[in-house]
VEXBAFI-678412 format. One line per field, with one value per residue (C-alpha): residue in three letters; x, z, y. Coordinates in pm, whole numbers, plus 50000, padded with zeros to 5 digits. Example, Ala and Ser with C-alpha at 12.3 -4.5 7.8 and 13.67 -1.06 7.14 Angstrom:
! VEXBAFI-678412
rest (Ala;Ser)
east (51230;51367)
up (50780;50714)
north (49550;49894)
***
This chain:
! VEXBAFI-678412
rest (Met;Gln;Arg;Thr;Leu;Ile;Ala;Ile;Ala;Val;Leu;Val;Gly;Ala;Cys;Gln;Ala;Ala;Pro;Pro;Ala;Thr;Pro;Pro;Pro;Val;Ala;Val;Leu;Pro;Ser;Gln;Ser;Ser;Ile;Pro;Ser;Ala;Leu;Pro;Ser;Pro;Glu;Ser;Thr;Pro;Ala;Ala;Ser;Leu;Gly;Pro;Val;Pro;Pro;Gly;Arg;Ile;Leu;Phe;Met;Arg;Ser;Glu;Ser;Asp;Gly;Gly;Ile;Glu;His;Tyr;Phe;Thr;Ile;Asn;Ser;Asp;Gly;Thr;Asp;Glu;Arg;Glu;Ile;Tyr;Thr;Ala;Gln;Gly;Cys;Gly;Cys;Ala;His;Trp;Met;Ala;Asp;Gly;Ser;Arg;Val;Met;Ser;Leu;Gly;Glu;Ser;Gly;Glu;Asp;Val;Trp;Ser;Leu;Met;Thr;Ile;Arg;Pro;Asp;Gly;Ser;Asp;Arg;Val;Val;Val;Pro;Thr;Pro;Ile;Lys;Thr;Leu;Ser;Leu;Ala;Val;Gly;Ala;Thr;Thr;Leu;Asp;Gly;Lys;Trp;Leu;Ala;Phe;Asn;Ser;Trp;Asp;Asn;Val;Val;Pro;Ser;Asn;Ala;Gly;Leu;Tyr;Ile;Ala;His;Pro;Asp;Leu;Thr;Lys;Leu;Arg;Leu;Val;Val;Pro;Leu;Gln;Glu;Gly;Ile;Asn;Ala;Thr;Glu;Pro;Phe;Gly;Val;Thr;Pro;Asp;Gly;Ser;Lys;Val;Val;Phe;Phe;Ala;Glu;Thr;Gly;Lys;Ala;Ala;Gly;Met;Thr;His;Gly;Gly;Asp;Val;Tyr;Val;Val;Asn;Ala;Asp;Gly;Ser;His;Leu;Arg;Arg;Leu;Asn;Pro;Thr;Gly;Thr;Lys;Thr;Gly;Phe;Ile;Gly;Pro;Pro;Val;Ile;Ser;Leu;Ser;Pro;Asp;Gly;Arg;Lys;Ala;Ala;Phe;Ala;Val;Ala;Asp;Asp;Gly;Val;Tyr;Val;Ala;Asp;Leu;Glu;Thr;Gly;Asp;Val;Thr;Leu;Leu;Thr;Asn;Glu;Ala;Gly;Ile;Glu;Trp;Ala;Val;Ala;Trp;Ser;Pro;Thr;Gly;Glu;Trp;Ile;Ala;Tyr;Ser;Leu;Asn;Arg;Gly;Gly;Val;Asn;Ala;Ile;Gln;Leu;Ile;Arg;Pro;Asp;Gly;Thr;Glu;Ala;His;Gln;Ile;Ser;Thr;Lys;Asp;Gly;Ala;Gly;Gly;Asp;Arg;Trp;Ser;Ala;Trp;Ser;Pro;Glu;Gly;Thr;Ala;Leu;Leu;Leu;Gln;Arg;Gly;Ala;Ser;Asp;Arg;Thr;Asp;Leu;Trp;Ile;Met;Asp;Leu;Glu;Gly;Asn;Tyr;Leu;Gly;Gln;Val;Thr;His;Thr;Leu;Ser;Ser;His;Gly;Phe;Tyr;Ser;Trp;Ala;Pro;Ala;Pro;Arg)
east (08133;08165;08056;08087;07882;08129;07900;08177;08413;08168;07825;07883;07917;07591;07383;07431;07516;07213;07220;07194;06862;06729;06873;06725;06658;06811;06562;06252;06185;05886;05951;05744;06036;06206;06580;06689;06910;07253;07423;07199;07240;07337;06970;06802;06429;06207;06119;06276;06043;06084;05732;05446;05554;05319;05149;05201;05388;05742;05890;06267;06547;06839;07155;07322;07665;07518;07621;07428;07086;06838;06606;06276;06098;05797;05782;05550;05669;05703;05961;05735;05638;05937;05876;06087;05841;06063;06420;06568;06902;06992;06644;06647;06272;05982;05695;05379;05046;04875;04657;04934;04743;05012;05376;05466;05785;05904;05807;05875;05622;05800;06145;06376;06071;05962;05639;05444;05437;05225;05235;05066;05271;05288;05446;05137;04935;05210;05057;05235;05038;05151;05293;05058;05357;05516;05877;05847;05970;05803;05944;05704;05846;05560;05185;04913;04789;04472;04663;04469;04776;05123;05435;05698;06055;06081;06324;06285;06563;06389;06240;06457;06235;05961;06167;06087;05850;05503;05185;04902;04634;04739;04601;04819;04519;04545;04922;05079;05425;05471;05837;06041;06399;06597;06957;07194;06948;07006;06681;06377;06299;05960;05945;05604;05263;05041;04717;04505;04736;04809;05187;05484;05816;06111;06488;06664;06986;07262;07567;07865;07876;08055;08176;07832;07794;07428;07409;07122;06843;06501;06203;05828;05600;05228;05085;04997;05365;05335;05522;05839;06042;06375;06360;06721;06906;07118;07469;07372;07324;07170;07234;07059;07246;06975;06702;06432;06567;06250;05963;05623;05430;05105;04896;05117;05186;05556;05855;06162;06502;06873;07134;07494;07671;07395;07150;06780;06543;06165;06008;05659;05537;05296;05522;05862;05987;06264;06369;06691;06604;06942;07288;07496;07847;07813;07621;07241;07064;06760;06490;06143;05829;05613;05262;05117;05309;05453;05815;06079;06331;06675;07011;07316;07663;07951;08291;08146;07896;07523;07242;06871;06757;06412;06315;05986;05886;05937;06299;06254;06326;06605;06751;06915;06707;06925;07244;07582;07661;07739;08039;07827;07547;07181;07110;06826;06473;06124;05809;05543;05201;05074;05388;05467;05786;06074;06219;06597;06902;07167;07518;07843;07898;07680;07623;07301;06959;06632;06502;06206;06263;06012;06039;06222;06500;06391;06450;06116;06216;06441;06267;06521;06782;07009;07301;07311;07299;06950;06902;06575;06265;05913;05621;05260;04950;04831;04572;04212)
up (31365;31305;30962;30827;30538;30298;30042;29808;29819;29854;29730;29448;29234;29386;29354;29281;29572;29645;29587;29887;30061;29949;29601;29441;29086;28802;28533;28472;28104;27975;27686;27482;27314;27385;27388;27162;27296;27197;27408;27395;27638;27508;27544;27241;27294;27556;27845;27716;27951;28159;28286;28293;28377;28620;28447;28530;28437;28560;28637;28632;28598;28361;28390;28059;27982;27913;28206;28481;28320;28472;28217;28357;28176;28199;28041;28051;28268;27955;27817;27563;27513;27673;27693;27823;28007;28142;28234;28539;28694;29061;29138;29204;29254;29097;29254;29134;29253;29458;29171;28910;28703;28723;28816;29086;29082;29102;28891;28908;29125;29124;29116;29278;29426;29346;29410;29325;28955;28817;28469;28289;28234;27862;27932;27860;28075;28294;28586;28862;29182;29319;29669;29923;30089;29812;29922;30029;29803;29845;29731;29764;29933;30036;30009;30183;30006;29900;29787;30010;30199;30074;30283;30172;30238;30213;30207;30201;30078;30208;30540;30655;30958;30721;30627;30754;30711;30576;30489;30261;30025;29658;29572;29858;30069;30441;30414;30758;30908;31104;31211;31164;31050;31371;31438;31328;31072;30707;30570;30661;30388;30430;30324;30446;30560;30745;30566;30801;30761;31134;31126;30905;30900;30779;30752;30924;30734;30965;30737;30701;30943;30951;30593;30465;30283;30384;30728;30966;31177;31128;31298;31332;31424;31452;31170;31419;31516;31848;31977;31771;31826;31688;31576;31510;31828;32018;31876;31528;31196;30865;30526;30220;29923;29657;29732;29990;30344;30521;30418;30586;30636;30433;30747;30852;31196;31147;30955;30826;30771;30769;31010;30903;31158;31255;30994;30912;31182;31221;31447;31595;31525;31819;32093;31946;32009;31764;31662;31481;31210;31053;31179;30871;30753;30492;30447;30435;30259;30041;30260;30102;30258;30019;29939;30085;30411;30386;30303;30344;30061;30114;29942;30094;29986;30049;29908;29675;29520;29581;29603;29681;30006;30146;30510;30697;30912;31222;31121;30994;30653;30556;30224;29907;29590;29326;29165;29162;28796;28721;28823;29067;29120;29149;29291;29510;29434;29408;29446;29185;29290;29372;29561;29333;29170;29210;28980;29005;28812;28693;28575;28680;28828;28639;28337;28428;28290;28472;28507;28670;28900;29080;29446;29365;29190;28831;28592;28420;28175;28085;28097;27964;27690;27742;27973;28202;28558;28701;28998;29116;28993;29104;28977;28948;28875;28518;28427;28482)
north (38605;38977;39087;39439;39571;39732;39890;39999;39704;39417;39513;39757;39447;39333;39646;40010;40236;40450;40824;41054;41005;41345;41400;41710;41591;41786;41699;41490;41455;41257;41025;40779;40606;40275;40227;39938;39661;39782;39516;39209;38924;38579;38481;38632;38582;38743;38514;38193;38016;37703;37748;37998;38352;38531;38824;39189;39503;39566;39908;39949;40201;40156;40365;40441;40589;40933;41147;40976;41003;40758;40597;40467;40186;39963;39618;39317;39031;38815;39059;39229;39593;39766;40141;40424;40649;40929;41022;41188;41271;41237;41102;40727;40737;40551;40359;40191;40318;40049;39928;39944;40200;40469;40527;40779;40984;41348;41646;42018;42203;42538;42691;42439;42264;41908;41726;41412;41329;41047;40899;40611;40292;40373;40713;40923;41162;41305;41497;41691;41755;42094;42083;42247;42417;42623;42575;42210;41928;41589;41254;40961;40653;40423;40372;40178;39864;40044;40354;40593;40717;40801;40863;41115;41215;41593;41882;42260;42488;42801;42683;42392;42329;42207;41902;41555;41261;41344;41155;41266;41143;41095;41441;41578;41673;41602;41659;41651;41637;41314;41340;41658;41624;41611;41705;41431;41286;41373;41231;41021;40765;40589;40224;40115;40236;39989;39895;40105;40404;40416;40354;40435;40252;40454;40470;40760;40827;40950;40934;40707;40414;40078;40119;40225;40555;40586;40428;40476;40330;40172;40338;40298;40587;40640;40848;41120;41148;40967;40660;40698;40379;40257;39893;39792;39689;39939;39967;39843;40021;39932;40088;40226;40079;40070;39815;39887;39888;39773;39542;39525;39204;39202;39255;39547;39406;39334;39465;39281;39439;39353;39488;39533;39316;39075;38945;38958;39080;39084;39345;39356;39710;39717;39586;39673;39319;39229;38877;38779;38526;38450;38378;38306;38378;38650;38973;38974;39259;39348;39190;39150;39001;38798;38926;38605;38648;38296;38381;38646;38673;38823;38840;38675;38785;38549;38633;38896;38653;38694;38443;38469;38307;38228;38197;38161;38460;38243;38175;37821;37665;37903;37794;37921;37903;38071;37951;38121;38063;38429;38636;38832;38582;38678;39021;39137;39028;39180;38970;38907;39044;38693;38593;38298;38425;38669;38933;38967;39077;38837;38917;39072;39417;39669;39444;39269;39177;39116;38759;38584;38288;38065;37970;37647;37837;37770;38060;38105;38374;38662;39000;39252;39216;39514;39453;39753;39881;39834;40062;39914;39733;39642;39438;39555;39344;39306;39573;39466)
***
């Protein structure tokens, strides 16, 4: 059965269409304040729990009706201590450091130049690391599990040939260009670095394709720039529509991703062998490998309604775990650090809240209480 990913018509109700892959941010403004719940959900208490909620701190973006300003927040997984830590416009970028001690995003490094900004989860101690190449802007996309290596998408308005995929240490030492931006590719968005730092998986955005605004291909490359290999099958495209495009296995040997007209694939990064795991009516997207390596979660859209699915990495035991009791169903999910629960958004169109669900489909608690458009979210371990 042929299935086409129509990002605007089908999935805009499921997630927010991603900004261009290299959006020069207009402003990054630190803030210590929290935005009150002007439009509370019917559930009025944080984490009205059906069971224990795994601990940790959650990072998310909320879009308000204030001219496209992106508001970045952190909140405890039990729904307490929500804090707005900074705002941005045209950014769509925020990541946890590997140990959850800080948030990584973009900050001004010079005139019309952007570089790595880090900030504490409470919004304090904002630090911008100057880019080693004065005209080069760096947007962090992925990190090794130990945080020793970061991978960046980059652009350069003065020397365009500088643009491409980079890796560096968190202080931006050892910065090196891995893959230059080639003709026909608009941006290289990294989504994973293997634990030993030897390989990077990334999305090469090539433009509109098969109804997708940001269509492109999935690649793996050695960190020294050698052995560049496309992973999605010939004649196929995937798309960047908000959630991460690619997810690495915990051991870094394989990558999972969805392809527009096929389903969920798993690729061996050493051999390049690719296996199709799913063959379902509907549109699969937002693939996420569990931290334990036991499951792959993905979203399945049928008739404009989304549900969260689980499948083993060998393609067995595929099953739906979430309900479809909302107008749009349950959107894409992010794993808890221990791999025992999923963070997802529930609601219709851009009026959603974040919830926690266990692997049996039980909703353990509601995290946020402000119906809004949540661009993305991730879950860091509780501070030690």
